[in-house]
C-alpha positions in Angstrom: -44.9 -44.8 12.5 -42.3 -45.8 9.5 -39.0 -46.9 10.5 -35.6 -46.2 9.0 -33.4 -50.1 8.2 -31.6 -49.6 11.9 -35.2 -49.6 13.8 -35.0 -45.4 14.2 -38.0 -43.4 12.8 -37.6 -42.1 10.0 -38.9 -38.4 11.4 -36.5 -38.8 13.8 -33.8 -39.1 11.8 -34.9 -36.1 9.5 -35.3 -34.4 12.7 -31.6 -34.4 13.7 -30.7 -33.8 10.4 -32.9 -30.6 10.0 -31.5 -29.4 13.2 -27.8 -30.4 12.3 -28.6 -28.3 9.0 -30.1 -25.5 10.8 -26.8 -25.2 12.8 -24.8 -25.0 9.7 -27.4 -22.3 8.3 -27.1 -20.1 11.1 -23.1 -20.5 12.2 -22.9 -19.5 8.1 -25.3 -16.7 8.2 -23.5 -15.2 11.4 -20.1 -15.4 10.0 -21.0 -13.9 6.7 -22.8 -11.0 8.2 -19.7 -10.7 10.8 -17.3 -10.5 7.5 -19.8 -8.4 6.0 -19.7 -5.6 9.2 -15.8 -5.7 8.8 -15.6 -4.8 5.4 -18.1 -2.0 6.5 -15.5 -1.0 8.9 -12.4 -1.7 6.8 -14.0 0.2 3.8 -14.6 3.0 6.4 -11.6 3.1 7.6 -9.9 3.4 3.8 -12.2 6.5 2.8 -10.7 8.2 6.0 -7.1 7.4 4.8 -7.7 8.6 1.8 -9.4 11.4 2.8 -6.5 12.4 5.1 -3.7 11.6 1.9 -5.3 13.8 0.1 -5.6 16.7 3.3 -1.9 16.0 3.1 -1.0 16.3 -0.7 -2.8 19.3 -0.8 -1.5 21.3 2.2 1.4 23.5 2.3 5.1 22.0 2.8 6.5 21.3 6.7 9.5 20.6 7.3 10.8 16.7 6.9 11.1 15.0 9.4 14.4 14.5 11.6 16.7 11.9 13.1 14.5 12.3 16.2 11.4 11.5 14.6 12.9 8.7 12.6 11.4 5.9 14.9 7.4 7.1 15.0 7.4 7.4 11.6 4.3 5.3 10.3 2.7 4.5 6.7 -0.5 5.7 8.3 0.3 9.0 9.7 3.2 10.1 7.2 3.1 8.5 3.7 2.9 11.3 1.3 3.0 13.7 3.9 4.1 17.1 1.4 7.6 18.5 3.1 10.9 20.4 2.0 14.2 19.6 2.5 17.6 22.3 2.4 20.6 20.8 1.8 23.0 19.5 -0.8 23.4 16.5 -3.0 26.3 14.0 -2.3 27.6 13.7 -6.0 28.1 10.3 -7.6 25.9 8.2 -5.6 22.8 8.3 -7.7 21.3 4.5 -7.8 19.2 3.6 -10.2 15.5 1.6 -9.5 13.5 -0.3 -12.2 10.3 1.7 -13.0 7.1 1.7 -15.2 5.3 5.4 -15.8 3.1 7.3 -17.9 6.4 8.1 -19.5 7.3 4.3 -20.4 10.0 2.3 -18.7 13.3 2.8 -17.3 14.2 4.4 -13.5 13.8 6.1 -10.7 17.3 8.3 -9.9 17.7 7.9 -6.2 20.1 10.5 -4.8 21.7 11.1 -1.3 20.8 14.5 0.6 22.7 15.6 3.2 20.7 18.2 5.7 22.0 20.4 8.6 19.5 18.9 11.0 17.2 16.3 9.1 20.0 14.1 8.7 20.7 12.1 5.7 17.7 11.2 2.9 16.7 9.4 -0.3 15.2 11.7 -3.0 14.3 10.4 -6.2 14.7 13.2 -8.5 13.1 11.8 -10.7 12.4 9.2 -13.6 14.9 8.8 -16.8 13.7 6.2 -19.8 15.9 3.7 -20.2 19.8 3.9 -21.9 19.0 7.5 -20.7 22.1 8.7 -18.0 21.2 10.8 -15.3 21.6 14.8 -15.5 24.2 15.3 -12.5 22.3 16.9 -9.3 23.2 21.1 -9.2 26.2 21.6 -6.3 25.1 23.9 -3.7 22.5 24.5 -0.7 19.4 23.9 -2.7 15.4 23.5 -1.1 13.6 20.3 -2.3 9.8 20.4 -2.2 8.1 16.5 -2.7 5.9 14.4 -1.0 7.0 11.8 1.9 7.0 8.0 0.8 7.6 5.2 3.0 10.7 3.0 2.2 9.9 -0.4 0.0 12.3 -2.7 1.7 13.7 -6.3 0.1 11.8 -5.5 -3.6 8.7 -5.7 -5.5 6.0 -8.0 -5.9 7.9 -9.8 -8.8 11.8 -9.9 -8.5 14.3 -9.1 -5.1 16.5 -6.8 -4.9 20.2 -7.5 -6.1 22.4 -4.8 -4.1 25.4 -7.0 -4.7 24.8 -6.4 -8.3 23.5 -3.0 -8.0 19.9 -4.2 -9.6 16.6 -2.7 -7.8 13.3 -3.3 -8.1 12.5 -1.4 -5.0 13.0 1.8 -3.3 14.5 0.3 0.0 16.4 3.1 1.4 18.0 1.2 4.1 19.6 -1.5 1.5 20.8 1.7 -0.9 22.1 3.5 1.8 24.1 0.3 2.9 25.0 -0.5 -0.6 26.3 3.3 -0.9 28.4 2.7 2.0 26.3 6.3 3.9 25.2 7.1 7.2 22.3 5.9 8.7 19.8 7.6 6.5 15.4 8.2 7.0 13.2 5.4 6.9 11.3 7.3 4.2 12.5 8.7 0.5 11.4 12.4 0.1 9.6 12.3 -4.0 10.7 15.8 -5.5 7.9 17.9 -6.8 7.9 19.0 -10.9 10.8 21.3 -11.4 12.9 20.8 -8.3 17.0 21.0 -8.2 18.2 17.9 -10.2 14.7 17.1 -11.4 14.8 19.4 -14.6 12.7 16.9 -16.9 13.3 16.2 -20.5 15.9 13.6 -20.6 16.8 14.6 -17.2 15.3 13.5 -14.4 11.3 13.7 -14.4 9.8 14.8 -10.8 6.2 15.0 -9.9 5.0 11.5 -11.1 3.9 10.2 -8.3 0.5 8.2 -8.2 -1.5 8.4 -5.3 -3.8 4.9 -5.6 -5.6 3.1 -2.9 -7.1 -0.5 -3.6 -10.4 -0.7 -2.1 -13.2 -3.1 -3.1 -14.3 -3.1 0.3 -17.4 -2.2 -0.8 -17.8 -4.9 -2.9 -16.7 -7.6 -0.9 -19.6 -5.9 2.0 -21.9 -6.6 -1.3 -20.4 -10.1 -1.9 -21.1 -11.6 2.6 -24.1 -9.6 2.7 -25.6 -11.4 -0.4 -24.3 -14.6 0.6 -25.8 -13.8 4.1 -29.3 -13.9 2.1 -28.3 -16.7 0.3 -29.0 -18.9 3.8 -32.0 -16.9 5.0 -33.4 -17.6 1.7 -32.3 -21.6 1.7 -33.4 -21.5 5.6 -37.0 -20.5 3.8 -36.9 -23.0 0.9 -36.2 -26.0 3.5 -38.7 -24.5 5.7 -41.6 -23.8 3.4 -41.1 -28.0 2.1 -40.9 -29.4 5.5 -44.7 -27.4 6.2 -45.6 -29.3 2.8 -44.6 -32.5 4.1 
């Protein structure tokens, strides 16, 4: 019987090595399959979310959630809900938030809207290009229709909001309300639809530019993890075949 330099039979050492290799391979296989299963669940959840959002956008507009409902509002349950509000714009309270749209670079025009029983809600009246002064919102009571959007706290991915300098890179409703000296506002804002009061288009704010898009790469991840699991099985087969040959 062949021996290793330490006096241990070579076959015994190889069996130990193969045993450890088998454990590592099994752990990797189980891990990759588990990750693939998890991504399948995530994909199912994402597709369901996309369908629910599509149903909300296409449904008839409902009255916006009031202060009693604000604590229960969540992205999953309310984002892109088709809503309407009745009230009046607060004059000279526009906040410009940096935006990039299909119309070019410019700003979203966020204006507080006071209602009778829905509290104060920030309304995104739409987009204006750089260098364009937004037209003033109409006076008196109006009805606004649009999509409910959740607040975007703290800033964008690349830039932080700078309230003290009135520089805004995301639509953080509570920070904007504090900067404007407003009472407590809804934890969401309304993205005005095209042609709504205060959103005339042209050089005034242009509404109806909401982009409804969800990143969904879960199927790619599913294929990746299951593919790695198959590679582990393939490697195990090659090792087994080599051992039979030996």
